[in-house]
N, CA and C of each residue as an Amber inpcrd file, in Angstrom:
protein
   687
 168.4130000  63.3300000 119.9980000 168.2850000  63.0140000 118.5780000
 167.4730000  64.0680000 117.8400000 166.3700000  64.5630000 118.4540000
 165.5440000  65.5450000 117.7550000 166.3160000  66.8320000 117.5060000
 167.2150000  67.1980000 118.4200000 168.0390000  68.3860000 118.1980000
 168.7850000  68.2600000 116.8810000 169.3640000  67.0850000 116.6150000
 170.0940000  66.8560000 115.3650000 169.1450000  66.9170000 114.1770000
 167.9630000  66.3340000 114.3260000 166.9920000  66.3380000 113.2310000
 166.5670000  67.7530000 112.8930000 166.2620000  68.5590000 113.9190000
 165.8270000  69.9340000 113.6770000 166.9220000  70.7340000 112.9930000
 168.1460000  70.5950000 113.4650000 169.2620000  71.2980000 112.8300000
 169.3860000  70.8850000 111.3740000 169.3120000  69.5920000 111.0980000
 169.4460000  69.1080000 109.7230000 168.3290000  69.6350000 108.8360000
 167.1430000  69.8150000 109.4090000 166.0020000  70.2740000 108.6250000
 166.1130000  71.7430000 108.2550000 166.8070000  72.5330000 109.0820000
 166.7460000  73.9670000 108.8770000 168.0250000  74.5980000 108.3540000
 169.1760000  73.9550000 108.4970000 170.3980000  74.6160000 108.0870000
 170.4710000  74.8270000 106.5890000 169.7210000  74.0890000 105.8100000
 169.7100000  74.3170000 104.3590000 169.1750000  75.6870000 104.0190000
 168.5330000  76.3620000 104.9680000 168.0170000  77.7020000 104.7220000
 169.1100000  78.7390000 104.5380000 170.3220000  78.4320000 104.9130000
 171.3920000  79.4060000 104.7660000 171.5210000  79.8020000 103.3070000
 171.5350000  81.1200000 103.0580000 171.5840000  81.6030000 101.6850000
 172.9850000  81.4420000 101.1040000 173.1220000  81.3990000  99.7760000
 174.3930000  81.0570000  99.1730000 175.4150000  82.1750000  99.1340000
 175.0440000  83.4060000  99.4450000 175.9780000  84.5170000  99.3020000
 176.0700000  85.2960000 100.5990000 177.2760000  85.5430000 101.0840000
 177.4960000  86.4140000 102.2330000 178.8330000  87.0990000 102.0530000
 178.8740000  88.3850000 102.4010000 180.0950000  89.1460000 102.2070000
 181.1550000  88.7210000 103.2080000 182.3560000  88.4460000 102.7070000
 183.5070000  88.2570000 103.5690000 183.4530000  87.0620000 104.4890000
 182.8550000  85.9450000 104.0570000 182.7960000  84.7760000 104.9200000
 184.2000000  84.2930000 105.2450000 184.4530000  84.0120000 106.5280000
 185.7820000  83.6090000 106.9580000 185.9640000  82.1100000 106.7780000
 187.2280000  81.6820000 106.7150000 187.5200000  80.2590000 106.6920000
 187.1010000  79.6580000 108.0280000 186.4460000  78.5200000 107.9640000
 185.9420000  77.8980000 109.1840000 187.0820000  77.1840000 109.9020000
 187.2700000  77.4940000 111.1670000 188.2720000  76.8420000 111.9930000
 187.5610000  76.0310000 113.0680000 187.5440000  74.7220000 112.8920000
 186.8120000  73.8680000 113.8220000 187.4280000  73.9320000 115.2200000
 186.5340000  73.9100000 116.2170000 186.9760000  73.8900000 117.6120000
 186.0900000  72.9230000 118.3830000 186.6990000  72.0340000 119.1230000
 185.9300000  71.1140000 119.9350000 185.2380000  71.8640000 121.0700000
 184.2260000  71.2290000 121.6330000 183.4460000  71.8740000 122.6840000
 184.3370000  72.2380000 123.8650000 184.2220000  73.4990000 124.2840000
 184.9570000  73.9830000 125.4480000 183.9960000  74.7300000 126.3600000
 184.3540000  74.8070000 127.6150000 183.5260000  75.5090000 128.5880000
 184.1800000  76.8210000 128.9770000 183.3670000  77.8500000 129.0170000
 183.7920000  79.1690000 129.4740000 182.8010000  79.5860000 130.5540000
 183.1360000  79.2950000 131.8060000 182.2140000  79.5780000 132.8890000
 180.9400000  78.7700000 132.7330000 179.8170000  79.4620000 132.5920000
 178.5060000  78.8140000 132.5460000 178.0910000  78.3830000 131.1550000
 178.9470000  78.5820000 130.1250000 178.5370000  78.2800000 128.7590000
 179.4850000  77.2820000 128.0980000 178.9350000  76.5610000 127.1210000
 179.7070000  75.6760000 126.2660000 179.7310000  76.2550000 124.8590000
 180.8320000  76.0330000 124.1340000 180.9610000  76.6090000 122.7990000
 181.7880000  75.6730000 121.9370000 181.3570000  75.5180000 120.6730000
 182.1270000  74.7310000 119.7190000 181.8990000  75.2700000 118.3150000
 182.7870000  74.9100000 117.4090000 182.6910000  75.2990000 116.0010000
 182.9040000  74.0540000 115.1570000 182.0780000  73.8790000 114.1380000
 182.2640000  72.7380000 113.2530000 182.0020000  73.1330000 111.8070000
 182.6960000  72.4590000 110.9090000 182.4920000  72.6630000 109.4750000
 181.6770000  71.5160000 108.9260000 180.6310000  71.8400000 108.1630000
 179.7870000  70.8070000 107.5910000 180.4160000  70.2560000 106.3160000
 179.8740000  69.1660000 105.8380000 180.4290000  68.5370000 104.6380000
 180.2830000  69.4040000 103.3990000 179.2980000  70.3260000 103.4180000
 179.1320000  71.2110000 102.2660000 179.8850000  72.5260000 102.4460000
 180.7870000  72.5840000 103.4460000 181.6430000  73.7450000 103.6090000
 181.0680000  74.8650000 104.4440000 179.9630000  74.6250000 105.0810000
 179.3400000  75.6330000 105.9340000 179.9580000  75.5950000 107.3270000
 179.9490000  76.7260000 108.0060000 180.5140000  76.8000000 109.3440000
 179.3900000  77.0000000 110.3600000 179.3740000  76.1750000 111.4010000
 178.3860000  76.2830000 112.4630000 179.0620000  76.6990000 113.7590000
 178.4560000  77.6680000 114.4250000 178.8920000  78.0980000 115.7460000
 177.7960000  77.6830000 116.7310000 178.1490000  76.8410000 117.7100000
 177.1670000  76.2600000 118.6130000 177.4750000  76.6740000 120.0530000
 176.4460000  77.1300000 120.7610000 176.6320000  77.5480000 122.1480000
 175.4220000  77.1400000 122.9700000 175.6500000  76.9190000 124.2470000
 174.5570000  76.5680000 125.1400000 175.0290000  76.5950000 126.5770000
 174.1230000  76.4310000 127.5090000 174.4920000  76.4760000 128.9220000
 175.1340000  75.1610000 129.3800000 176.0400000  75.2570000 130.3320000
 176.6140000  74.0610000 130.9410000 175.5640000  73.3630000 131.8020000
 174.8340000  74.1410000 132.5880000 173.8110000  73.5890000 133.4730000
 172.4980000  73.3890000 132.7190000 171.9510000  72.1740000 132.8120000
 170.7130000  71.8530000 132.0940000 169.7510000  71.1260000 133.0450000
 169.2480000  71.8430000 134.0520000 168.4150000  71.1950000 135.0670000
 167.1500000  70.6070000 134.4660000 166.9350000  69.3330000 134.7530000
 165.7340000  68.6260000 134.2910000 165.5520000  68.7090000 132.7810000
 166.6580000  68.9500000 132.0560000 166.6450000  69.0140000 130.5920000
 165.8030000  70.1620000 130.0490000 165.6480000  71.2350000 130.8270000
 165.0290000  72.4600000 130.3310000 166.1640000  73.4390000 130.0170000
 166.3870000  73.7150000 128.7280000 167.4870000  74.5930000 128.3400000
 167.2910000  75.0550000 126.9030000 168.1090000  76.0430000 126.5020000
 168.1600000  76.4960000 125.1120000 169.5840000  76.3660000 124.5880000
 169.7150000  75.8780000 123.3770000 170.9750000  75.9090000 122.6430000
 170.8290000  76.8690000 121.4680000 171.9630000  77.3770000 120.9930000
 171.9540000  78.3550000 119.8990000 172.9180000  77.9030000 118.8070000
 172.4430000  77.9720000 117.5690000 173.2760000  77.6660000 116.4220000
 173.2690000  78.8630000 115.4830000 174.4610000  79.3520000 115.1580000
 174.6410000  80.4210000 114.1730000 175.4490000  79.8330000 113.0250000
 175.0160000  80.0640000 111.7760000 175.8790000  79.6290000 110.6920000
 176.5020000  80.8540000 110.0390000 177.4340000  80.6030000 109.1310000
 178.2410000  81.7090000 108.5990000 177.5430000  82.4630000 107.4710000
 176.2400000  82.2080000 107.2710000 175.5100000  82.9070000 106.2180000
 174.2510000  83.5870000 106.7390000 174.2100000  83.8710000 108.0360000
 173.1310000  84.6860000 108.5660000 171.9790000  83.9480000 109.2070000
 172.0690000  82.6230000 109.2790000 170.9990000  81.8160000 109.8440000
 171.2030000  81.6280000 111.3430000 170.1040000  81.6710000 112.1100000
 170.1450000  81.4570000 113.5580000 169.0440000  80.4690000 113.9370000
 169.3910000  79.4750000 114.7270000 168.4260000  78.5380000 115.2760000
 168.4930000  78.5760000 116.7940000 167.3520000  78.7560000 117.4370000
 167.2360000  78.6140000 118.8850000 166.5510000  77.2770000 119.1480000
 167.3080000  76.3260000 119.7060000 166.7550000  75.0140000 120.0120000
 166.3330000  74.9890000 121.4770000 165.0890000  74.5900000 121.7400000
 164.5680000  74.5400000 123.1080000 164.2530000  73.1160000 123.5020000
 164.7240000  72.7240000 124.6900000 164.3930000  71.4320000 125.2760000
 163.4960000  71.6660000 126.4770000 162.3990000  70.9290000 126.5330000
 161.4160000  71.0880000 127.6040000 161.2820000  69.8120000 128.4350000
 162.4130000  69.2520000 128.8310000 162.3950000  68.1200000 129.7380000
 162.4760000  66.7830000 129.0410000 162.2310000  65.7300000 129.8180000
 162.2920000  64.3590000 129.3200000 160.9480000  63.9640000 128.7100000
 160.9760000  62.9490000 127.8560000 159.7440000  62.4590000 127.2670000
 159.8140000  62.4260000 125.7590000 158.6610000  62.3060000 125.1230000
 158.5630000  62.2590000 123.6710000 159.1440000  63.5400000 123.0850000
 160.2000000  63.4010000 122.2760000 160.8830000  64.5780000 121.7500000
 160.0060000  65.4010000 120.8090000 158.9700000  64.8100000 120.2700000
 158.0610000  65.5790000 119.4210000 157.2380000  66.5790000 120.2130000
 157.1780000  66.3950000 121.5220000 156.4180000  67.3110000 122.3720000
 157.2790000  67.9980000 123.4240000 158.5620000  67.6480000 123.4820000
 159.4360000  68.2570000 124.4930000 160.6160000  69.0020000 123.8880000
 160.6260000  69.2100000 122.5730000 161.7300000  69.9260000 121.9390000
 161.2290000  70.6330000 120.6820000 161.8490000  71.7490000 120.3690000
 161.4510000  72.5010000 119.1860000 162.4830000  73.5500000 118.8250000
 162.2100000  74.2920000 117.7650000 163.1630000  75.2850000 117.3000000
 162.4910000  76.5510000 116.8180000 163.2070000  77.6600000 116.9310000
 162.7900000  78.9380000 116.3560000 163.9060000  79.4020000 115.4300000
 163.5190000  79.9000000 114.2570000 164.4970000  80.2220000 113.2140000
 164.4670000  81.7050000 112.8490000 165.6470000  82.2250000 112.5770000
 165.7980000  83.6070000 112.1190000 166.8380000  83.6880000 111.0010000
 166.6940000  84.7370000 110.1660000 167.7470000  85.2040000 109.2670000
 167.8780000  86.7090000 109.4610000 169.1080000  87.1970000 109.3930000
 169.3210000  88.6410000 109.4730000 169.8610000  89.1400000 108.1400000
 169.4070000  90.3250000 107.7370000 169.8120000  90.9590000 106.4810000
 170.0940000  92.4360000 106.7160000 170.9140000  93.0720000 105.8970000
 171.7010000  92.4760000 104.8040000 172.8680000  91.6640000 105.3540000
 173.3430000  90.7450000 104.5390000 174.4860000  89.9140000 104.9360000
 175.7600000  90.6020000 104.4680000 176.1280000  91.6070000 105.2070000
 177.1900000  92.5140000 104.7860000 178.4770000  92.3530000 105.5840000
 178.4790000  91.5090000 106.6090000 179.6390000  91.3700000 107.4790000
 180.0250000  89.8990000 107.6410000 181.2590000  89.7110000 108.0370000
 181.7600000  88.3750000 108.3000000 181.1610000  87.8580000 109.6070000
 180.5470000  86.6980000 109.5420000 179.9850000  86.0550000 110.7330000
 181.1120000  85.3610000 111.4910000 181.0590000  85.4590000 112.8140000
 182.0980000  84.7990000 113.5890000 181.8010000  84.8280000 115.0650000
 182.6900000  84.2350000 115.8570000 182.5300000  84.1870000 117.2980000
 183.8980000  84.1850000 117.9530000 184.0140000  84.9320000 119.0430000
 185.2550000  85.0010000 119.8100000 184.9660000  84.6100000 121.2400000
 185.6480000  83.5700000 121.7150000 185.4040000  83.0600000 123.0620000
 186.5240000  83.4880000 124.0020000 186.1270000  83.7950000 125.2450000
 187.0990000  84.1940000 126.2440000 186.5050000  84.1220000 127.6280000
 187.1780000  84.7370000 128.5780000 186.7540000  84.6590000 129.9700000
 185.3670000  85.2490000 130.1890000 184.9860000  86.2460000 129.3910000
 183.6740000  86.8720000 129.5450000 182.5490000  86.0490000 128.9330000
 182.8870000  85.1220000 128.0390000 181.8860000  84.3310000 127.3370000
 182.2000000  84.2740000 125.8630000 181.1790000  84.2090000 125.0400000
 181.3500000  84.1150000 123.5950000 180.6250000  85.2770000 122.9400000
 181.3740000  86.1150000 122.2190000 180.7610000  87.2140000 121.4760000
 180.5520000  86.7750000 120.0360000 179.2820000  86.8260000 119.6130000
 178.9070000  86.4680000 118.2510000 178.7270000  87.7210000 117.4240000
 179.2840000  87.7100000 116.2130000 179.0490000  88.7610000 115.2330000
 178.1190000  88.2050000 114.1670000 177.0060000  88.9150000 113.9340000
 176.0010000  88.4450000 112.9900000 176.2820000  88.9620000 111.5940000
 175.5520000  88.4460000 110.6180000 175.8110000  88.7730000 109.2170000
 175.5390000  90.2360000 108.8900000 174.7240000  90.9090000 109.6950000
 174.4530000  92.3280000 109.4410000 175.3590000  93.2470000 110.2430000
 176.3540000  92.6910000 110.9220000 177.3010000  93.4890000 111.6880000
 176.9490000  93.6420000 113.1520000 175.7560000  93.2500000 113.5540000
 175.3690000  93.3040000 114.9640000 176.1680000  92.2690000 115.7610000
 176.1760000  92.4210000 117.0790000 176.8820000  91.4580000 117.9130000
 176.2290000  91.3630000 119.2780000 176.5270000  90.2590000 119.9710000
 175.9960000  90.0540000 121.3200000 176.8980000  89.0850000 122.0540000
 176.9910000  89.2800000 123.3630000 177.8230000  88.4390000 124.2090000
 176.9660000  87.4000000 124.9150000 177.3110000  86.1290000 124.7440000
 176.6970000  85.0460000 125.5050000 177.5410000  84.8780000 126.7600000
 177.0230000  85.3610000 127.8750000 177.8220000  85.5960000 129.0740000
 178.2760000  84.3120000 129.7510000 179.5660000  84.2350000 130.0480000
 180.1210000  83.1150000 130.7960000 179.6450000  83.1210000 132.2380000
 179.1940000  84.2600000 132.7080000 178.7400000  84.3730000 134.0950000
 177.3020000  83.9160000 134.2630000 176.4400000  84.2790000 133.3210000
 174.9990000  84.0440000 133.4850000 174.3970000  83.0780000 132.4740000
 175.1310000  82.7260000 131.4170000 174.5810000  81.9490000 130.2900000
 173.3420000  82.6370000 129.7310000 173.3890000  83.9770000 129.6760000
 172.3500000  84.7760000 129.0440000 173.0340000  85.8030000 128.1530000
 172.2160000  86.5200000 127.3650000 172.7560000  87.4320000 126.3680000
 172.8880000  88.8300000 126.9440000 174.0840000  89.3920000 126.8080000
 174.3930000  90.7090000 127.3670000 175.1480000  91.5440000 126.3290000
 175.2820000  92.8270000 126.6220000 176.0360000  93.7420000 125.7620000
 175.6560000  93.5630000 124.2910000 174.3650000  93.6790000 124.0250000
 173.8180000  93.4650000 122.6760000 173.9540000  94.7520000 121.8710000
 174.4900000  94.6630000 120.6700000 174.7400000  95.8260000 119.8260000
 174.1710000  95.6030000 118.4220000 173.3870000  96.5450000 117.9470000
 172.9090000  96.4990000 116.5670000 171.6460000  95.7150000 116.3370000
 171.2030000  94.9460000 117.3220000 169.9250000  94.2420000 117.2900000
 169.3120000  94.3420000 118.6800000 168.0660000  93.9350000 118.8090000
 167.4160000  93.8270000 120.1150000 167.1180000  92.3570000 120.3820000
 167.4480000  91.8850000 121.5770000 167.1580000  90.5170000 121.9800000
 166.2770000  90.5450000 123.2200000 165.1230000  89.9040000 123.1130000
 164.2240000  89.7440000 124.2500000 164.3030000  88.2890000 124.6850000
 164.9730000  88.0510000 125.8020000 165.2300000  86.6890000 126.2660000
 164.4650000  86.4110000 127.5490000 163.6930000  85.3450000 127.5490000
 163.0050000  84.9310000 128.7710000 163.9910000  84.1370000 129.6240000
 164.1910000  84.5430000 130.8820000 165.2130000  83.8740000 131.6940000
 164.9190000  82.4180000 131.9880000 163.6500000  82.0460000 132.0950000
 163.2890000  80.6620000 132.3900000 162.7840000  79.9740000 131.1230000
 163.1870000  78.7280000 130.9430000 162.7250000  77.9390000 129.8060000
 161.4390000  77.2400000 130.2150000 160.3490000  77.5840000 129.5410000
 159.0440000  77.0400000 129.8920000 158.3070000  76.5910000 128.6360000
 157.5270000  75.5300000 128.7630000 156.6800000  75.0810000 127.6560000
 155.7220000  76.2080000 127.2930000 155.5960000  76.4880000 126.0090000
 154.7240000  77.5570000 125.5460000 155.4090000  78.8990000 125.3930000
 156.7400000  78.9460000 125.5760000 157.4370000  80.2410000 125.4950000
 157.8420000  80.6230000 124.0720000 157.4200000  79.8200000 123.0770000
 157.7130000  80.1070000 121.6540000 159.2110000  80.2760000 121.3960000
 160.0010000  79.5040000 122.1020000 161.4530000  79.5850000 121.9660000
 162.0910000  80.4640000 123.0050000 161.3360000  81.4290000 123.5500000
 161.8310000  82.2500000 124.6490000 162.9370000  83.2120000 124.2880000
 163.1510000  83.4530000 122.9860000 164.2700000  84.2980000 122.5530000
 163.8360000  84.9950000 121.2660000 163.6150000  86.3050000 121.3490000
 163.1340000  87.0570000 120.1900000 164.2020000  88.0220000 119.7190000
 164.4790000  87.9900000 118.4320000 165.4890000  88.8430000 117.8050000
 164.8100000  89.8690000 116.9100000 165.1530000  91.1360000 117.0940000
 164.5940000  92.2050000 116.2740000 165.7100000  93.1420000 115.8220000
 165.6030000  93.6860000 114.5900000 166.6980000  94.4860000 114.0420000
 166.6810000  95.9280000 114.5340000 167.8490000  96.5320000 114.6050000
 168.0010000  97.9800000 114.7760000 168.2040000  98.6550000 113.4200000
 168.6790000  97.8580000 112.4680000 168.7810000  98.2910000 111.0670000
 168.6340000  97.0350000 110.2220000 168.2970000  97.2130000 108.9500000
 168.0930000  96.0540000 108.0950000 166.8010000  95.3340000 108.4220000
 166.7940000  94.0320000 108.1700000 165.5740000  93.2310000 108.2620000
 165.8870000  91.8980000 108.9200000 164.9520000  91.3970000 109.7260000
 165.0200000  90.0440000 110.2650000 163.8530000  89.2450000 109.6910000
 164.1330000  88.0320000 109.2510000 163.0940000  87.0980000 108.8270000
 162.9070000  86.0820000 109.9490000 161.7250000  86.0790000 110.5430000
 161.4100000  85.2380000 111.7010000 160.4390000  84.1440000 111.2650000
 160.8950000  82.8980000 111.2830000 160.0340000  81.7790000 110.9240000
 159.1870000  81.2950000 112.0940000 159.3500000  81.9110000 113.2450000
 158.5760000  81.5080000 114.4030000 159.0820000  80.2190000 115.0150000
 158.2830000  79.6740000 115.9090000 158.6540000  78.4790000 116.6690000
 157.7950000  77.2930000 116.2240000 158.4110000  76.1280000 116.2240000
 157.6700000  74.9070000 115.9120000 158.1150000  73.7940000 116.8420000
 157.1780000  73.1750000 117.5160000 157.4660000  72.0540000 118.3960000
 157.6150000  70.7910000 117.5580000 158.6910000  70.0600000 117.7950000
 158.8760000  68.7890000 117.1120000 159.5190000  68.8660000 115.7530000
 159.9650000  70.0500000 115.3220000 160.5980000  70.1520000 114.0150000
 160.9630000  71.5790000 113.6640000 161.6080000  71.7530000 112.5220000
 162.0130000  73.0780000 112.0780000 160.8620000  73.8360000 111.4510000
 160.6300000  75.0820000 111.8370000 159.5120000  75.8600000 111.2950000
 159.5310000  76.0000000 109.7720000 160.6930000  76.1510000 109.1860000
 160.7550000  76.3380000 107.7340000 160.3980000  75.0740000 106.9760000
 160.4390000  73.9300000 107.6570000 160.0770000  72.6730000 107.0000000
 158.5670000  72.4930000 106.8920000 157.8170000  73.3530000 107.5380000
 156.3560000  73.2700000 107.5200000 155.8260000  73.9520000 106.2610000
 155.3490000  73.1830000 105.3270000 154.8760000  73.7340000 104.0580000
 153.6440000  74.6200000 104.2220000 152.9400000  74.4660000 105.3250000
 151.7590000  75.2840000 105.5710000 152.0360000  76.4090000 106.5680000
 153.2920000  76.5610000 106.9640000 153.6450000  77.5550000 107.9600000
 153.7330000  78.9630000 107.3940000 153.9670000  79.9210000 108.2880000
 154.1080000  81.3160000 107.9010000 155.3500000  81.8990000 108.5610000
 155.8950000  82.9390000 107.9390000 157.0660000  83.6410000 108.4480000
 156.7730000  85.1350000 108.4530000 157.5740000  85.8840000 109.1860000
 157.3570000  87.3220000 109.3070000 158.6450000  88.0820000 109.0580000
 158.6150000  89.0160000 108.1030000 159.6950000  89.9720000 107.9390000
 159.4760000  91.1110000 108.9280000 160.5390000  91.5040000 109.6270000
 160.4590000  92.5800000 110.6140000 161.5000000  93.6390000 110.2740000
 161.0700000  94.9010000 110.1730000 161.9760000  95.9980000 109.8780000
 162.4760000  96.6820000 111.1400000 163.4110000  97.5950000 110.9560000
 164.0700000  98.2550000 112.0840000 163.1390000  99.1600000 112.8740000
 162.0610000  99.6230000 112.2660000 161.1030000 100.4710000 112.9720000
 159.9320000  99.6780000 113.5340000 160.0600000  98.3460000 113.5200000
 159.0190000  97.4930000 114.0640000 157.9450000  97.1050000 113.0660000
 158.0580000  97.5680000 111.8180000 157.0740000  97.2110000 110.8050000
 157.2000000  95.7140000 110.4800000 156.0850000  95.0770000 110.1730000
 156.0860000  93.6420000 109.9090000 155.3400000  93.3190000 108.6260000
 155.6700000  92.1730000 108.0580000 154.9900000  91.6680000 106.8650000
 154.9590000  90.1500000 106.9510000 153.7640000  89.6050000 107.0350000
 153.5970000  88.1580000 107.1530000 153.4760000  87.5270000 105.7710000
 154.2200000  86.4440000 105.5600000 154.1950000  85.7350000 104.2820000
 154.0860000  84.2380000 104.5640000 153.6260000  83.4840000 103.6060000
 153.6060000  82.0390000 103.7650000 155.0080000  81.4790000 103.5410000
 155.3130000  80.3690000 104.1760000 156.6060000  79.7270000 103.9370000
 156.8180000  79.4470000 102.4590000 155.7340000  79.0830000 101.7640000
 155.8460000  78.7300000 100.3500000 156.2960000  79.9120000  99.4920000
 156.0880000  81.1410000  99.9710000 156.5260000  82.3140000  99.2160000
 158.0310000  82.5100000  99.2730000 158.6700000  82.0730000 100.3420000
 160.0860000  82.3850000 100.5390000 160.9670000  81.1500000 100.6130000
 160.3630000  79.9720000 100.6800000 161.1110000  78.7220000 100.8340000
 160.7560000  77.7690000  99.7060000 161.7500000  77.0100000  99.2530000
 161.4910000  75.8980000  98.3580000 162.0690000  74.6380000  98.9980000
 161.4890000  73.4920000  98.6600000 161.8690000  72.2420000  99.2960000
 162.4130000  71.2570000  98.2800000 163.4340000  70.5290000  98.6880000
 164.0030000  69.4840000  97.8510000 163.0890000  68.2590000  97.8780000
 163.3410000  67.2720000  97.0260000 162.5390000  66.0520000  97.0860000
 162.5820000  65.3770000  98.4590000 163.6360000  65.6510000  99.2300000
 163.7490000  65.0900000 100.5810000 163.1770000  66.0340000 101.6350000
 162.4750000  67.0890000 101.1710000 161.8440000  68.0690000 102.0610000
 162.8380000  68.9630000 102.7910000 164.0560000  69.0830000 102.2880000
 165.0040000  70.0290000 102.8710000 164.6590000  71.4340000 102.3780000
 164.5010000  72.4150000 103.2950000 164.1160000  73.7600000 102.8740000
 165.3240000  74.6030000 102.4690000 165.1030000  75.5360000 101.5700000
 166.1220000  76.5400000 101.2310000 165.4180000  77.8200000 100.8050000
 166.0420000  78.9590000 101.0890000 165.4740000  80.2330000 100.6770000
 165.4630000  80.3390000  99.1570000 164.4360000  80.9650000  98.6230000
 164.3270000  81.1120000  97.1720000 165.2560000  82.1770000  96.6090000
 165.7360000  83.0790000  97.4370000 166.4640000  84.2450000  96.9450000
 167.9410000  83.9320000  96.7570000 168.4500000  84.2030000  95.5510000
 169.8380000  83.8910000  95.2460000 170.8040000  84.7470000  96.0380000
 170.4120000  85.9890000  96.3210000 171.2840000  86.8980000  97.0660000
 170.4280000  87.9990000  97.6800000 171.0750000  88.9430000  98.3410000
 170.3430000  90.0160000  99.0120000 169.6150000  90.9300000  98.0310000
 170.1860000  91.1060000  96.8280000 169.5360000  91.9530000  95.8340000
 168.1810000  91.3660000  95.4400000 168.1340000  90.0500000  95.2980000
 166.8650000  89.3950000  94.9550000 165.8570000  89.5340000  96.0810000
 166.3210000  89.4290000  97.3110000 165.4240000  89.5910000  98.4550000
 164.9170000  91.0260000  98.5430000 165.8000000  91.9820000  98.3150000
 165.3930000  93.3910000  98.3650000 164.3150000  93.6770000  97.3200000
 164.4690000  93.1330000  96.1170000 163.4600000  93.3170000  95.0740000
 162.1320000  92.6890000  95.4800000 162.2080000  91.5320000  96.0830000
 160.9940000  90.8580000  96.5470000 160.2790000  91.7030000  97.6020000
 161.0240000  92.2300000  98.5540000 160.4040000  93.0230000  99.6160000
 159.7620000  94.2950000  99.0710000 160.4020000  94.9120000  98.1110000
 159.8240000  96.1360000  97.5310000 158.4620000  95.8580000  96.9080000
 158.3170000  94.7010000  96.3000000 157.0540000  94.3510000  95.6480000
 156.0390000  93.7620000  96.6170000 156.4980000  92.8890000  97.5040000
 155.5860000  92.1340000  98.3690000 155.3240000  92.8330000  99.6980000
 156.3550000  93.4870000 100.2430000 156.2560000  94.1090000 101.5680000
 156.8010000  95.5320000 101.5130000 156.1390000  96.4240000 100.7740000
 156.6890000  97.7760000 100.5840000 156.8130000  98.5740000 101.8760000
 156.1310000  98.1550000 102.9280000 156.2450000  98.8630000 104.2030000
 157.4950000  98.5400000 104.9780000 158.2470000  97.5440000 104.5240000
 159.4910000  97.1430000 105.2000000 160.6470000  97.9560000 104.6420000
 161.3500000  98.6550000 105.5230000 162.5170000  99.4300000 105.1100000
 163.7350000  98.5130000 105.0910000 164.3520000  98.3690000 103.9250000
 165.4750000  97.4400000 103.7740000 166.6910000  97.9150000 104.5200000
 166.9800000  99.1880000 104.4970000 168.2180000  99.6890000 105.1190000
 167.9170000 100.4450000 106.4030000
């Protein structure tokens, strides 16, 4: 249940503009070797690409959600028990949103294309990330409590917005939380969630920036050390 709650809390962060978004073609969950993959369309017309391992020993595992507007959620389960202490999420956005987001599944696994044109293969053999192009992924092979999600995404070009990890809920839903912009040369800029997120009366978060141009202007003023391109 908490997995659903965390997803619901954070998917509103998807920004309203992305170049070349494809029509969402729903696909029921299928297995490709060691991984599971499905595609679903939300009621507001958003497309979700969901992947995770088939094997989930003792309920220690990571699931991954990519939406068609550049948002990424890494959901971590840390065993049985109170879901507020055994599950959490780490959130990312990649910029610029210049490419069509999508996923292609086959015998090798599922290759995801991100909004900035980068891609990575979720391997059917290992249920880990391989053949990563255009971004850097640091993945901890074992899922352990305290691993901060165990999956770090960094850009080779453009910018990644990392909301960090939060146990028991979505990081962007934390009004007192902080996020970090990361540039391609490793430069960082820490900001409060309140600077980049606004919340609905129901506490649903959304990015304040109408499009990439607005975000670029914000970074030039707030984080001049971050290289946009």
